[in-house]
C-alpha positions as a Python dict, from the first residue, in 0.01 Angstrom:
ca = {
    (1, 'M'): (0, 0, 0),
    (2, 'P'): (103, 252, 269),
    (3, 'T'): (-145, 375, 526),
    (4, 'F'): (-11, 717, 568),
    (5, 'D'): (87, 1009, 363),
    (6, 'R'): (350, 1247, 440),
    (7, 'F'): (220, 1530, 677),
    (8, 'D'): (-77, 1333, 790),
    (9, 'V'): (-145, 1399, 1170),
    (10, 'V'): (-173, 1072, 1357),
    (11, 'S'): (-244, 955, 1697),
    (12, 'V'): (35, 730, 1850),
    (13, 'P'): (162, 611, 2166),
    (14, 'F'): (442, 826, 2291),
    (15, 'S'): (651, 758, 2612),
    (16, 'Y'): (729, 1009, 2858),
    (17, 'T'): (1108, 1048, 2940),
    (18, 'D'): (1033, 1096, 3313),
    (19, 'R'): (784, 818, 3370),
    (20, 'P'): (720, 458, 3272),
    (21, 'V'): (402, 553, 3097),
    (22, 'R'): (271, 560, 2752),
    (23, 'Q'): (-9, 784, 2634),
    (24, 'R'): (-178, 845, 2284),
    (25, 'R'): (-41, 1190, 2169),
    (26, 'P'): (-73, 1365, 1828),
    (27, 'A'): (220, 1356, 1585),
    (28, 'L'): (315, 1440, 1231),
    (29, 'V'): (429, 1166, 980),
    (30, 'V'): (749, 1300, 812),
    (31, 'S'): (869, 1007, 629),
    (32, 'Q'): (757, 907, 278),
    (33, 'P'): (503, 644, 199),
    (34, 'A'): (765, 434, 28),
    (35, 'H'): (940, 396, 352),
    (36, 'E'): (630, 259, 524),
    (37, 'D'): (569, 33, 221),
    (38, 'A'): (931, -113, 277),
    (39, 'T'): (958, -136, 621),
    (40, 'G'): (623, -103, 802),
    (41, 'L'): (775, 190, 975),
    (42, 'I'): (668, 579, 1001),
    (43, 'W'): (856, 859, 1132),
    (44, 'V'): (675, 1111, 1320),
    (45, 'V'): (748, 1448, 1506),
    (46, 'M'): (567, 1534, 1833),
    (47, 'I'): (266, 1771, 1838),
    (48, 'T'): (227, 1952, 2182),
    (49, 'A'): (-4, 2197, 2347),
    (50, 'A'): (102, 2556, 2238),
    (51, 'E'): (92, 2657, 2613),
    (52, 'N'): (417, 2429, 2688),
    (53, 'R'): (757, 2609, 2682),
    (54, 'A'): (863, 2660, 2330),
    (55, 'W'): (1162, 2471, 2164),
    (56, 'P'): (1371, 2608, 1875),
    (57, 'G'): (1208, 2511, 1564),
    (58, 'D'): (859, 2475, 1686),
    (59, 'V'): (592, 2537, 1413),
    (60, 'P'): (255, 2662, 1536),
    (61, 'L'): (-54, 2514, 1381),
    (62, 'A'): (-282, 2790, 1227),
    (63, 'D'): (-568, 2553, 1235),
    (64, 'P'): (-559, 2283, 1494),
    (65, 'R'): (-920, 2152, 1405),
    (66, 'A'): (-799, 2053, 1054),
    (67, 'A'): (-524, 1879, 1222),
    (68, 'G'): (-785, 1686, 1426),
    (69, 'L'): (-691, 1858, 1761),
    (70, 'S'): (-897, 2061, 2005),
    (71, 'I'): (-648, 2287, 2155),
    (72, 'P'): (-384, 2546, 2008),
    (73, 'S'): (-80, 2326, 1940),
    (74, 'V'): (264, 2323, 1791),
    (75, 'I'): (457, 2078, 1569),
    (76, 'R'): (789, 1998, 1742),
    (77, 'P'): (1033, 1889, 1476),
    (78, 'A'): (1319, 1833, 1732),
    (79, 'K'): (1144, 1538, 1886),
    (80, 'I'): (1126, 1253, 1619),
    (81, 'A'): (1032, 889, 1656),
    (82, 'T'): (1012, 597, 1456),
    (83, 'L'): (694, 364, 1496),
    (84, 'E'): (513, 73, 1366),
    (85, 'A'): (281, 218, 1128),
    (86, 'T'): (-5, -3, 1277),
    (87, 'Q'): (48, 177, 1602),
    (88, 'A'): (-88, 491, 1442),
    (89, 'T'): (-431, 638, 1353),
    (90, 'R'): (-504, 907, 1123),
    (91, 'I'): (-668, 1224, 1278),
    (92, 'G'): (-596, 1509, 1019),
    (93, 'S'): (-355, 1729, 810),
    (94, 'V'): (-163, 2035, 835),
    (95, 'A'): (-146, 2321, 572),
    (96, 'V'): (138, 2360, 319),
    (97, 'A'): (291, 2638, 500),
    (98, 'E'): (349, 2422, 799),
    (99, 'Q'): (468, 2153, 596),
    (100, 'R'): (742, 2362, 442),
    (101, 'A'): (837, 2493, 810),
    (102, 'V'): (856, 2138, 951),
    (103, 'Q'): (1090, 2055, 641),
    (104, 'T'): (1293, 2348, 705),
    (105, 'A'): (1333, 2271, 1087),
    (106, 'I'): (1425, 1909, 1016),
    (107, 'R'): (1674, 2001, 773),
    (108, 'A'): (1847, 2265, 1025),
    (109, 'N'): (1840, 1981, 1292),
    (110, 'L'): (2024, 1754, 1050),
    (111, 'A'): (2278, 1972, 895),
}
């Protein structure tokens, strides 16, 4: 049985590209539960502070607290990762409008 649903907000260890450090960061699960069931893996996209420089396709979170976050944040669909599901902890969820915006951004990046 999968641990995570699509569009759960999770806390995961993300590596920094410019430093050999891993820190727990928020991310959004974008894979289907069947993928986790079959492989033990989840696909996630990064969530970052809204004060950071914007990237094309960023999706603002209307309610960061519902997502389990304490500061204004954006979902960054351009930054995707595959992780062992055991490394993630669920902390929240996002609204349907944000789910749709993330799906649109991912499709645009894969087209």
